[in-house]
PASE-291462 format. One record per residue (C-alpha): residue number from 1; x, y, z. Coordinates in nm, 3 decimals, padded with zeros to 5 digits. Each point is the difference from the previous one (the first is absolute). Layout:
// PASE-291462
[NUM [X Y Z]];
...
// end
This chain:
// PASE-291462
[1 [03.849 01.152 03.307]];
[2 [00.031 -00.170 -00.342]];
[3 [-00.269 -00.233 00.097]];
[4 [-00.223 00.286 00.114]];
[5 [00.050 00.186 -00.338]];
[6 [-00.074 -00.324 -00.194]];
[7 [-00.326 -00.045 00.200]];
[8 [-00.093 00.361 -00.062]];
[9 [00.035 -00.003 -00.370]];
[10 [-00.063 -00.356 -00.092]];
[11 [-00.263 -00.201 00.211]];
[12 [00.078 -00.361 00.035]];
[13 [-00.341 -00.085 -00.143]];
[14 [-00.329 00.123 -00.121]];
[15 [-00.359 -00.151 00.049]];
[16 [-00.215 -00.043 -00.307]];
[17 [-00.363 00.014 00.104]];
[18 [-00.155 -00.168 -00.319]];
[19 [-00.320 00.162 -00.089]];
[20 [-00.133 00.224 00.285]];
[21 [-00.352 -00.018 00.051]];
[22 [-00.038 -00.348 -00.151]];
[23 [00.222 -00.188 00.259]];
[24 [-00.292 -00.243 00.089]];
[25 [-00.011 -00.090 -00.369]];
[26 [00.393 -00.069 -00.046]];
[27 [-00.038 -00.385 00.011]];
[28 [-00.264 00.010 -00.274]];
[29 [00.182 00.261 -00.222]];
[30 [00.303 -00.214 00.012]];
[31 [-00.160 -00.284 -00.195]];
[32 [-00.051 00.187 -00.328]];
[33 [00.346 00.152 00.047]];
[34 [00.147 -00.352 00.031]];
[35 [-00.186 -00.105 -00.317]];
[36 [00.129 00.299 -00.172]];
[37 [00.350 -00.067 00.090]];
[38 [-00.037 -00.383 -00.093]];
[39 [-00.120 00.112 -00.327]];
[40 [00.283 00.254 -00.045]];
[41 [00.283 -00.247 00.085]];
[42 [-00.137 -00.301 -00.202]];
[43 [-00.107 00.228 -00.308]];
[44 [00.309 00.199 -00.027]];
[45 [00.224 -00.297 00.049]];
[46 [-00.198 -00.197 -00.259]];
[47 [00.052 00.286 -00.247]];
[48 [00.369 00.029 00.057]];
[49 [00.044 -00.381 -00.033]];
[50 [-00.201 -00.011 -00.322]];
[51 [00.200 00.293 -00.174]];
[52 [00.320 -00.155 00.121]];
[53 [-00.079 -00.354 -00.139]];
[54 [-00.190 00.095 -00.318]];
[55 [00.239 00.142 -00.257]];
[56 [-00.273 00.151 -00.228]];
[57 [-00.064 00.229 00.284]];
[58 [00.365 00.160 -00.002]];
[59 [-00.133 00.313 -00.138]];
[60 [-00.006 00.353 00.124]];
[61 [-00.362 00.006 00.110]];
[62 [00.060 -00.304 00.203]];
[63 [00.317 00.114 00.153]];
[64 [-00.184 00.312 00.133]];
[65 [-00.274 -00.232 00.132]];
[66 [00.278 -00.209 00.177]];
[67 [00.140 00.326 00.163]];
[68 [-00.358 00.084 00.101]];
[69 [-00.052 -00.330 00.159]];
[70 [00.334 00.034 00.191]];
[71 [-00.099 00.344 00.124]];
[72 [-00.346 -00.135 00.107]];
[73 [00.161 -00.279 00.199]];
[74 [00.221 00.247 00.185]];
[75 [-00.281 00.230 00.071]];
[76 [-00.237 -00.260 00.136]];
[77 [00.266 -00.162 00.197]];
[78 [00.118 00.310 00.157]];
[79 [-00.347 00.087 00.119]];
[80 [-00.253 -00.280 00.048]];
[81 [00.190 -00.236 00.214]];
[82 [00.028 00.285 00.275]];
[83 [-00.366 00.089 -00.043]];
[84 [-00.094 -00.372 00.063]];
[85 [00.207 00.009 00.297]];
[86 [-00.188 00.296 00.134]];
[87 [-00.336 -00.115 -00.089]];
[88 [00.029 -00.370 00.113]];
[89 [00.274 00.008 00.282]];
[90 [00.000 00.353 00.120]];
[91 [00.374 00.022 -00.075]];
[92 [00.002 00.387 -00.033]];
[93 [00.346 00.080 00.106]];
[94 [00.239 00.071 -00.280]];
[95 [00.380 00.103 00.058]];
[96 [00.094 00.352 -00.120]];
[97 [00.240 -00.167 -00.256]];
[98 [-00.275 -00.242 -00.113]];
[99 [-00.226 00.289 -00.047]];
[100 [00.233 00.191 -00.199]];
[101 [00.075 -00.306 -00.211]];
[102 [-00.362 -00.063 -00.070]];
[103 [-00.055 00.370 -00.090]];
[104 [00.290 -00.021 -00.248]];
[105 [-00.121 -00.308 -00.191]];
[106 [-00.367 00.110 -00.005]];
[107 [00.099 00.333 -00.160]];
[108 [00.253 -00.148 -00.221]];
[109 [-00.222 -00.287 -00.129]];
[110 [-00.275 00.248 -00.046]];
[111 [00.222 00.235 -00.208]];
[112 [00.125 -00.289 -00.190]];
[113 [-00.360 -00.117 -00.087]];
[114 [-00.085 00.339 -00.124]];
[115 [00.304 00.005 -00.228]];
[116 [-00.060 -00.354 -00.130]];
[117 [-00.362 00.112 -00.103]];
[118 [00.166 00.294 -00.192]];
[119 [00.225 -00.246 -00.170]];
[120 [-00.279 -00.234 -00.091]];
[121 [-00.202 00.294 -00.140]];
[122 [00.308 00.086 -00.216]];
[123 [00.013 -00.370 -00.109]];
[124 [-00.355 00.022 -00.108]];
[125 [00.065 00.348 -00.176]];
[126 [00.277 -00.145 -00.206]];
[127 [-00.180 -00.316 -00.078]];
[128 [-00.319 00.161 -00.127]];
[129 [00.140 00.341 -00.145]];
[130 [00.333 -00.139 -00.140]];
[131 [-00.044 -00.380 -00.050]];
[132 [00.261 -00.039 -00.268]];
[133 [00.265 00.170 00.236]];
[134 [-00.099 -00.202 00.308]];
[135 [00.287 -00.238 -00.015]];
[136 [00.235 00.289 -00.074]];
[137 [-00.112 00.237 00.258]];
[138 [-00.036 -00.246 00.298]];
[139 [00.319 -00.204 -00.035]];
[140 [00.138 -00.200 00.299]];
[141 [00.231 00.278 00.066]];
[142 [-00.284 00.265 00.002]];
[143 [-00.211 -00.235 00.241]];
[144 [00.312 -00.039 00.225]];
[145 [00.039 00.380 00.024]];
[146 [-00.357 00.057 00.064]];
[147 [00.002 -00.269 00.287]];
[148 [00.303 00.189 00.158]];
[149 [-00.187 00.327 -00.015]];
[150 [-00.289 -00.175 00.153]];
[151 [00.207 -00.090 00.292]];
[152 [00.232 00.282 00.028]];
[153 [-00.258 00.295 -00.037]];
[154 [-00.215 -00.116 00.316]];
[155 [00.322 -00.082 00.183]];
[156 [00.129 00.368 -00.040]];
[157 [-00.332 00.155 00.131]];
[158 [-00.059 -00.252 00.290]];
[159 [00.350 -00.004 00.159]];
[160 [-00.078 00.366 00.123]];
[161 [-00.305 -00.112 00.171]];
[162 [00.224 -00.213 00.217]];
[163 [00.234 00.298 00.064]];
[164 [-00.276 00.242 00.067]];
[165 [-00.143 -00.217 00.287]];
[166 [00.334 -00.075 00.135]];
[167 [00.046 00.376 00.055]];
[168 [-00.303 00.026 00.210]];
[169 [-00.033 -00.016 00.386]];
[170 [-00.281 -00.227 00.143]];
[171 [-00.080 00.129 00.340]];
[172 [-00.357 -00.089 00.072]];
[173 [-00.224 -00.300 -00.081]];
[174 [00.113 -00.286 -00.249]];
[175 [-00.325 -00.102 -00.106]];
[176 [-00.060 -00.025 -00.367]];
[177 [-00.405 -00.030 -00.073]];
[178 [00.065 -00.212 -00.317]];
[179 [00.073 -00.355 -00.124]];
[180 [00.348 00.089 -00.140]];
[181 [00.267 00.255 00.024]];
[182 [00.018 00.280 -00.269]];
[183 [00.174 00.322 -00.013]];
[184 [-00.255 00.264 00.131]];
[185 [-00.133 -00.251 00.252]];
[186 [00.334 -00.012 00.168]];
[187 [00.079 00.370 -00.064]];
[188 [-00.309 00.100 00.179]];
[189 [00.117 -00.152 00.325]];
[190 [00.303 00.238 00.022]];
[191 [00.011 00.290 00.227]];
[192 [00.195 00.222 -00.243]];
[193 [-00.127 00.174 -00.322]];
[194 [-00.089 -00.243 -00.276]];
[195 [-00.032 00.275 -00.274]];
[196 [00.299 -00.141 -00.202]];
[197 [-00.163 -00.358 00.020]];
[198 [-00.329 00.144 -00.122]];
[199 [00.133 00.185 -00.301]];
[200 [00.223 -00.285 -00.101]];
[201 [-00.295 -00.238 00.022]];
[202 [-00.183 00.219 -00.236]];
[203 [00.284 00.003 -00.240]];
[204 [00.012 -00.374 00.014]];
[205 [-00.378 -00.025 -00.067]];
[206 [00.051 00.236 -00.303]];
[207 [00.213 -00.273 -00.153]];
[208 [-00.291 -00.237 00.006]];
[209 [-00.212 00.284 -00.164]];
[210 [00.261 00.039 -00.287]];
[211 [-00.023 -00.393 -00.053]];
[212 [-00.372 00.023 -00.009]];
[213 [00.030 00.297 -00.254]];
[214 [00.253 -00.200 -00.198]];
[215 [-00.248 -00.298 -00.030]];
[216 [-00.287 00.225 -00.089]];
[217 [00.201 00.134 -00.290]];
[218 [00.108 -00.330 -00.122]];
[219 [-00.376 -00.121 -00.004]];
[220 [-00.114 00.319 -00.177]];
[221 [00.281 -00.090 -00.272]];
[222 [-00.120 -00.362 00.013]];
[223 [-00.369 00.097 -00.042]];
[224 [00.080 00.219 -00.294]];
[225 [00.191 -00.283 -00.166]];
[226 [-00.278 -00.254 00.066]];
[227 [-00.283 00.222 -00.138]];
[228 [00.199 00.046 -00.321]];
[229 [-00.024 -00.377 -00.070]];
[230 [-00.234 -00.098 -00.271]];
[231 [-00.177 -00.311 00.149]];
[232 [-00.218 -00.032 00.291]];
[233 [00.194 -00.334 00.088]];
[234 [00.342 00.160 -00.017]];
[235 [-00.110 00.269 00.236]];
[236 [-00.140 -00.240 00.243]];
[237 [00.313 -00.222 -00.004]];
[238 [00.224 00.299 00.052]];
[239 [-00.193 00.115 00.296]];
[240 [-00.041 -00.342 00.147]];
[241 [00.384 -00.012 00.035]];
[242 [-00.015 00.309 00.238]];
[243 [-00.291 -00.129 00.204]];
[244 [00.200 -00.176 00.267]];
[245 [00.239 00.292 00.038]];
[246 [-00.285 00.253 00.027]];
[247 [-00.165 -00.239 00.279]];
[248 [00.348 -00.023 00.183]];
[249 [00.024 00.387 -00.010]];
[250 [-00.337 00.045 00.147]];
[251 [00.052 -00.258 00.273]];
[252 [00.321 00.207 00.091]];
[253 [-00.084 00.370 -00.045]];
[254 [-00.368 -00.016 00.100]];
[255 [00.050 -00.083 00.372]];
[256 [00.300 00.238 00.020]];
[257 [-00.195 00.285 -00.154]];
[258 [-00.303 -00.050 00.256]];
[259 [00.248 -00.058 00.296]];
[260 [00.186 00.346 -00.100]];
[261 [-00.340 00.179 -00.034]];
[262 [-00.151 -00.120 00.332]];
[263 [00.341 00.070 00.176]];
[264 [00.014 00.338 -00.128]];
[265 [-00.378 00.114 -00.007]];
[266 [-00.188 -00.256 00.199]];
[267 [00.059 00.150 00.347]];
[268 [-00.351 -00.130 00.137]];
[269 [00.059 -00.350 -00.138]];
[270 [00.061 -00.255 00.267]];
[271 [00.376 -00.097 00.024]];
[272 [-00.079 -00.370 -00.070]];
[273 [-00.119 00.109 -00.357]];
[274 [00.329 00.172 -00.058]];
[275 [00.197 -00.318 00.119]];
[276 [-00.230 -00.236 -00.204]];
[277 [00.066 00.185 -00.317]];
[278 [00.373 00.004 00.073]];
[279 [00.005 -00.359 00.034]];
[280 [-00.196 -00.060 -00.326]];
[281 [00.280 00.216 -00.155]];
[282 [00.280 -00.250 00.094]];
[283 [-00.183 -00.338 00.038]];
[284 [-00.246 00.003 -00.297]];
[285 [00.230 00.050 -00.323]];
[286 [00.236 -00.288 00.119]];
[287 [-00.289 -00.251 00.008]];
[288 [-00.191 00.134 -00.308]];
[289 [00.301 00.037 -00.248]];
[290 [00.083 -00.367 -00.038]];
[291 [-00.373 -00.055 -00.023]];
[292 [-00.059 00.248 -00.274]];
[293 [00.287 -00.131 -00.211]];
[294 [-00.091 -00.365 00.041]];
[295 [-00.147 -00.227 -00.280]];
[296 [-00.338 00.110 -00.131]];
[297 [-00.185 00.074 -00.316]];
[298 [00.041 00.362 -00.139]];
[299 [-00.387 00.068 -00.016]];
[300 [-00.342 -00.146 00.035]];
[301 [-00.316 00.045 -00.198]];
[302 [-00.324 00.116 00.159]];
[303 [-00.295 -00.098 -00.178]];
[304 [-00.257 00.238 00.171]];
[305 [-00.336 -00.186 00.041]];
[306 [-00.011 -00.306 -00.247]];
[307 [-00.342 -00.044 -00.140]];
[308 [-00.082 00.377 00.035]];
[309 [00.241 00.168 -00.243]];
[310 [-00.266 00.170 -00.182]];
[311 [-00.107 00.177 00.313]];
[312 [00.367 00.110 00.090]];
[313 [-00.052 00.364 -00.110]];
[314 [-00.288 00.057 00.201]];
[315 [00.128 -00.142 00.336]];
[316 [00.242 00.235 00.183]];
[317 [-00.142 00.339 00.112]];
[318 [00.030 -00.040 00.382]];
[319 [00.369 00.122 00.018]];
[320 [-00.103 00.365 -00.034]];
[321 [-00.265 -00.030 00.267]];
[322 [00.238 -00.165 00.231]];
[323 [00.284 00.277 -00.052]];
[324 [-00.228 00.303 00.024]];
[325 [-00.206 -00.141 00.311]];
[326 [00.302 -00.109 00.194]];
[327 [00.212 00.312 -00.073]];
[328 [-00.307 00.190 00.101]];
[329 [-00.034 -00.197 00.335]];
[330 [00.375 00.056 00.071]];
[331 [-00.018 00.380 -00.082]];
[332 [-00.303 00.053 00.217]];
[333 [00.155 -00.180 00.300]];
[334 [00.337 00.198 -00.042]];
[335 [-00.188 00.327 -00.035]];
[336 [-00.262 -00.033 00.270]];
[337 [00.148 00.028 00.340]];
[338 [-00.307 -00.131 00.162]];
[339 [00.051 -00.337 -00.191]];
[340 [00.333 -00.052 00.176]];
[341 [-00.141 -00.286 00.197]];
[342 [00.090 -00.378 00.003]];
[343 [-00.301 -00.103 -00.193]];
[344 [00.097 00.232 -00.276]];
[345 [00.375 -00.092 00.001]];
[346 [-00.110 -00.364 -00.053]];
[347 [-00.216 00.132 -00.284]];
[348 [00.300 00.175 -00.141]];
[349 [00.204 -00.335 00.027]];
[350 [-00.289 -00.169 -00.188]];
[351 [00.001 00.263 -00.278]];
[352 [00.370 -00.015 -00.046]];
[353 [-00.016 -00.378 -00.035]];
[354 [-00.292 00.015 -00.229]];
[355 [00.194 00.235 -00.221]];
[356 [00.302 -00.238 -00.004]];
[357 [-00.230 -00.301 -00.077]];
[358 [-00.182 00.157 -00.279]];
[359 [00.331 00.150 -00.144]];
[360 [00.157 -00.360 00.019]];
[361 [-00.268 -00.144 -00.198]];
[362 [-00.231 00.211 -00.206]];
[363 [00.256 00.177 -00.225]];
[364 [00.142 -00.334 -00.138]];
[365 [-00.357 -00.134 -00.039]];
[366 [-00.084 00.300 -00.203]];
[367 [00.311 -00.048 -00.210]];
[368 [-00.119 -00.363 -00.064]];
[369 [-00.364 00.110 -00.067]];
[370 [00.062 00.318 -00.213]];
[371 [00.322 -00.058 -00.181]];
[372 [00.061 -00.368 00.029]];
[373 [00.331 00.053 00.193]];
[374 [-00.008 -00.368 00.134]];
[375 [00.379 -00.037 00.043]];
[376 [00.136 00.064 00.360]];
[377 [00.364 -00.050 00.114]];
[378 [00.076 -00.256 00.246]];
[379 [00.127 00.267 00.254]];
[380 [-00.305 00.202 -00.057]];
[381 [-00.234 -00.285 00.059]];
[382 [00.176 -00.088 00.315]];
[383 [-00.017 00.354 00.118]];
[384 [-00.369 00.011 -00.090]];
[385 [-00.061 -00.319 00.193]];
[386 [00.174 00.135 00.311]];
[387 [-00.180 00.318 00.007]];
[388 [-00.351 -00.152 -00.076]];
[389 [00.041 -00.255 00.282]];
[390 [00.164 00.255 00.229]];
[391 [-00.264 00.272 -00.039]];
[392 [-00.269 -00.266 00.028]];
[393 [00.156 -00.134 00.343]];
[394 [00.031 00.387 00.106]];
[395 [-00.357 00.068 -00.086]];
[396 [-00.142 -00.293 00.215]];
[397 [00.236 00.113 00.291]];
[398 [-00.143 00.360 -00.028]];
[399 [-00.366 -00.129 00.009]];
[400 [00.097 -00.193 00.312]];
[401 [00.137 00.311 00.149]];
[402 [-00.316 00.208 -00.099]];
[403 [-00.203 -00.276 00.171]];
[404 [00.211 00.051 00.317]];
[405 [-00.043 00.376 -00.034]];
[406 [-00.389 -00.049 00.011]];
[407 [00.017 -00.249 00.279]];
[408 [00.199 00.239 00.232]];
[409 [-00.233 00.301 -00.103]];
[410 [-00.311 -00.185 00.076]];
[411 [00.093 -00.240 00.283]];
[412 [00.256 00.235 00.167]];
[413 [-00.094 00.349 -00.116]];
[414 [00.139 00.156 00.322]];
[415 [00.334 -00.150 -00.049]];
[416 [00.019 00.052 -00.383]];
[417 [00.246 00.284 00.007]];
[418 [00.217 -00.165 00.246]];
[419 [00.021 -00.347 -00.193]];
[420 [00.028 00.141 -00.353]];
[421 [00.280 00.254 00.050]];
[422 [00.200 00.120 -00.305]];
[423 [00.272 -00.239 00.110]];
[424 [-00.226 -00.300 00.009]];
[425 [-00.147 00.089 -00.336]];
[426 [00.367 00.028 -00.136]];
[427 [00.099 -00.339 00.133]];
[428 [-00.329 -00.162 -00.158]];
[429 [00.099 00.163 -00.326]];
[430 [00.360 -00.139 00.004]];
[431 [-00.158 -00.336 00.124]];
[432 [-00.225 00.000 -00.317]];
[433 [00.305 00.068 -00.220]];
[434 [00.235 -00.251 00.165]];
[435 [-00.261 -00.278 00.044]];
[436 [-00.086 00.007 -00.375]];
[437 [00.362 00.044 -00.119]];
[438 [00.114 -00.315 00.198]];
[439 [-00.286 -00.209 -00.114]];
[440 [00.034 00.094 -00.363]];
[441 [00.378 00.006 -00.056]];
[442 [00.028 -00.387 00.008]];
[443 [-00.232 00.003 -00.304]];
[444 [00.278 00.164 -00.201]];
[445 [00.255 -00.258 00.111]];
[446 [-00.232 -00.299 -00.056]];
[447 [-00.052 00.134 -00.357]];
[448 [00.368 00.056 -00.068]];
[449 [00.109 -00.351 00.117]];
[450 [-00.214 -00.148 -00.277]];
[451 [00.113 -00.083 -00.362]];
[452 [-00.216 00.109 -00.285]];
[453 [00.052 -00.235 -00.309]];
[454 [-00.246 00.071 -00.275]];
[455 [-00.356 00.142 00.077]];
[456 [00.016 00.390 00.065]];
[457 [-00.358 00.083 -00.060]];
[458 [-00.219 00.113 00.311]];
[459 [-00.351 -00.014 -00.069]];
[460 [-00.089 00.304 00.224]];
[461 [00.027 00.370 00.006]];
[462 [00.264 00.049 00.270]];
[463 [00.281 -00.210 00.149]];
[464 [-00.071 -00.188 00.334]];
[465 [00.191 -00.261 00.185]];
[466 [-00.190 -00.332 -00.111]];
[467 [-00.055 00.114 -00.349]];
[468 [00.382 00.036 -00.039]];
[469 [00.078 -00.315 00.203]];
[470 [-00.217 -00.216 -00.227]];
[471 [00.213 00.094 -00.302]];
[472 [00.296 -00.180 00.170]];
[473 [00.108 -00.340 -00.117]];
[474 [00.095 -00.089 00.360]];
[475 [-00.195 -00.103 00.319]];
[476 [-00.192 00.310 00.143]];
[477 [-00.115 -00.198 00.317]];
[478 [00.187 00.245 00.232]];
[479 [-00.162 00.308 -00.202]];
[480 [-00.347 -00.144 00.050]];
[481 [00.060 -00.084 00.374]];
[482 [00.137 00.353 00.060]];
[483 [-00.276 00.158 -00.199]];
[484 [-00.243 -00.171 00.231]];
[485 [00.172 00.108 00.297]];
[486 [-00.015 00.371 -00.134]];
[487 [-00.356 -00.022 -00.054]];
[488 [-00.048 -00.113 00.363]];
[489 [00.126 00.335 00.100]];
[490 [-00.300 00.158 -00.170]];
[491 [-00.216 -00.249 00.157]];
[492 [00.128 00.107 00.341]];
[493 [-00.060 00.346 -00.082]];
[494 [-00.370 -00.087 -00.086]];
[495 [-00.053 -00.175 00.313]];
[496 [00.165 00.283 00.205]];
[497 [-00.239 00.253 -00.175]];
[498 [-00.297 -00.224 00.065]];
[499 [00.083 -00.019 00.366]];
[500 [00.041 00.371 00.015]];
[501 [-00.348 00.044 -00.147]];
[502 [-00.142 -00.247 00.249]];
[503 [00.142 00.203 00.285]];
[504 [-00.134 00.331 -00.167]];
[505 [-00.349 -00.139 -00.049]];
[506 [-00.018 -00.121 00.360]];
[507 [00.097 00.347 00.120]];
[508 [-00.237 00.175 -00.244]];
[509 [-00.303 -00.220 00.098]];
[510 [00.074 00.088 00.377]];
[511 [-00.053 00.361 -00.072]];
[512 [-00.345 00.134 00.138]];
[513 [-00.143 00.202 -00.274]];
[514 [-00.077 -00.079 -00.377]];
[515 [00.178 00.316 -00.125]];
[516 [00.320 -00.076 00.163]];
[517 [-00.005 -00.358 -00.129]];
[518 [-00.057 00.150 -00.345]];
[519 [00.274 00.246 00.018]];
[520 [00.251 -00.260 00.124]];
[521 [-00.089 -00.234 -00.272]];
[522 [00.013 00.274 -00.278]];
[523 [00.358 00.079 00.104]];
[524 [00.104 -00.348 -00.119]];
[525 [-00.202 -00.009 -00.314]];
[526 [00.274 00.127 -00.223]];
[527 [00.239 -00.242 00.143]];
[528 [-00.234 -00.295 -00.054]];
[529 [-00.072 00.104 -00.359]];
[530 [00.389 00.012 -00.066]];
[531 [00.037 -00.347 00.164]];
[532 [-00.255 -00.134 -00.222]];
[533 [00.140 00.161 -00.317]];
[534 [00.354 -00.150 00.077]];
[535 [-00.073 -00.353 00.140]];
[536 [-00.329 -00.088 -00.206]];
[537 [00.198 -00.023 -00.345]];
[538 [00.273 -00.163 00.174]];
[539 [-00.208 -00.269 00.150]];
[540 [-00.184 -00.081 -00.330]];
[541 [00.332 00.012 -00.186]];
[542 [00.142 -00.251 00.253]];
[543 [-00.306 -00.219 -00.009]];
[544 [-00.024 00.001 -00.379]];
[545 [00.368 -00.083 -00.039]];
[546 [-00.013 -00.289 00.244]];
[547 [-00.342 -00.154 -00.087]];
[548 [-00.108 00.137 -00.316]];
[549 [00.158 -00.245 -00.249]];
[550 [-00.280 00.030 -00.255]];
[551 [-00.019 00.399 00.024]];
[552 [00.144 00.179 -00.319]];
[553 [00.346 00.139 00.037]];
[554 [-00.113 00.343 -00.048]];
[555 [-00.227 -00.007 00.303]];
[556 [00.320 -00.095 00.218]];
[557 [00.191 00.282 -00.136]];
[558 [-00.288 00.269 00.009]];
[559 [-00.034 -00.081 00.362]];
[560 [00.363 00.023 00.055]];
[561 [00.004 00.328 -00.167]];
[562 [-00.299 00.123 00.216]];
[563 [00.209 -00.099 00.305]];
[564 [00.264 00.263 -00.084]];
[565 [-00.197 00.253 -00.201]];
[566 [-00.331 00.045 00.192]];
[567 [00.135 00.100 00.356]];
[568 [00.238 00.280 -00.125]];
[569 [-00.304 00.141 -00.198]];
[570 [-00.279 -00.031 00.256]];
[571 [00.183 00.072 00.326]];
[572 [00.041 00.377 -00.062]];
[573 [-00.359 00.017 -00.130]];
[574 [-00.129 -00.185 00.303]];
[575 [00.198 00.226 00.252]];
[576 [-00.076 00.300 -00.203]];
[577 [-00.378 -00.021 -00.001]];
[578 [-00.048 -00.150 00.342]];
[579 [00.263 00.210 00.206]];
[580 [-00.164 00.338 00.063]];
[581 [00.342 00.187 00.057]];
[582 [00.153 -00.135 -00.316]];
[583 [-00.339 00.057 -00.207]];
[584 [-00.031 00.346 00.128]];
[585 [00.375 00.083 -00.093]];
[586 [-00.042 -00.123 -00.325]];
[587 [-00.324 00.166 -00.069]];
[588 [00.149 00.341 00.113]];
[589 [00.294 -00.050 -00.233]];
[590 [-00.234 -00.082 -00.296]];
[591 [-00.220 00.308 00.067]];
[592 [00.299 00.235 00.038]];
[593 [00.097 -00.109 -00.359]];
// end
């Protein structure tokens, strides 16, 4: 009887499915997770070793950093090894006790990480707002008390999670559609009411919200103090000391925020999107934190376009066109139900990417051209590099998806609606995002591994991988090889698009009437124009960079600028003029005004 009760209330094991809907990609997904885990372990162990051995680092800020590294080691070790077991070896079973222990440590480390970030924000607040009292306020005793609070506070709100799970009966299935055990994922398997679990879970989340509010308040005070400083150099120096902390906060809270929002309001979003975001939430911060806090210069100088400084003020008006055009495209597609079709979903993706690409580049260019704001923090430069390469890769992938859409529409028109379903379009969208992210994230690590000794001047308008790598005083052979490997992905996209259009042209020229052939080709006109607008500047930029040694530097940089500026500006114009549904809707909106 005792055995029966134990089985009823506490199953012997659960099954972790991994990422439902992406089972066929588990092996491939495992590789970036392994790289992330290796980076987290090596990076955080290195930080702990350096802080322990270097007596000059025995200061409050670095003690908090040591706590953060210890928490990150715990968080990554409690999640990623089990994920790799699921992805690579199909070790999906986890004992009830093992699941409970994993849940406890994941929530404990998450709560501790949030608390450490608050403590680091307080450290920055005291250092900048009360620098003369810094050593009096943050004594060794005060740091020890803060460290105890960082441990005990999450411990007090995580232990009830265990007790709330232990009180529940588990009668039905024991399958968790996730890569790790977490409170609500286990609670939902119960055949009893989980209302108490939900309420307590929301209370626990409110603690993280309080942490965010406290950090924001700290930074409001910091900014007020910084802008009271008399010199520009003093302000820049004060802000640069906060750069690493801000990056770490964004790496931790941003995936958590999106994961929460999608979980609460994204009922129509595929489950694998929920799980991928939940994985980013516990996997990315432990890997990024040691990288962000590693050795690097505080800032770089972007020169703009050397040789054309006198024309800087006259360059830089496409941003408004890109913003208005792409926002108009997105609004029209969202408002017009007749445009809720695969072709226009891909166009919406393209418009979103174009907004991201133009926003990642043009505002900083305008700051250089119009106001001479040439300085850029190392972390900001790295962030800009990541988003530029990420959006570029995503744009190429979307153009490939649009070529496939045209191929199916013309070569298999009767099967179009059965092939390009909403689910398939969603999977393509996720594939666009994941492929680009996986190929671009190594750029960040390849730059962060490099030492930067003297030169911090980038003769360009924005930060990109090889431009940063060339400033290093170490070998960049790996950077060059990986850069060529990344370019080969774009070459693959071009070849795939060309093959699609070969098949399209074969199908078109088999049509009996001239009108039918003209109509089919006209449906591809906008896509071909967008392809040319994207790949042509990229091709000329690459050819000039590789073989144009006698070409003036400003030609190189102008071509590189066209590569990231022209597509976001032209794409909405091309589709707005050539697509009748969009043109008519915009015309109607303008006439109503």
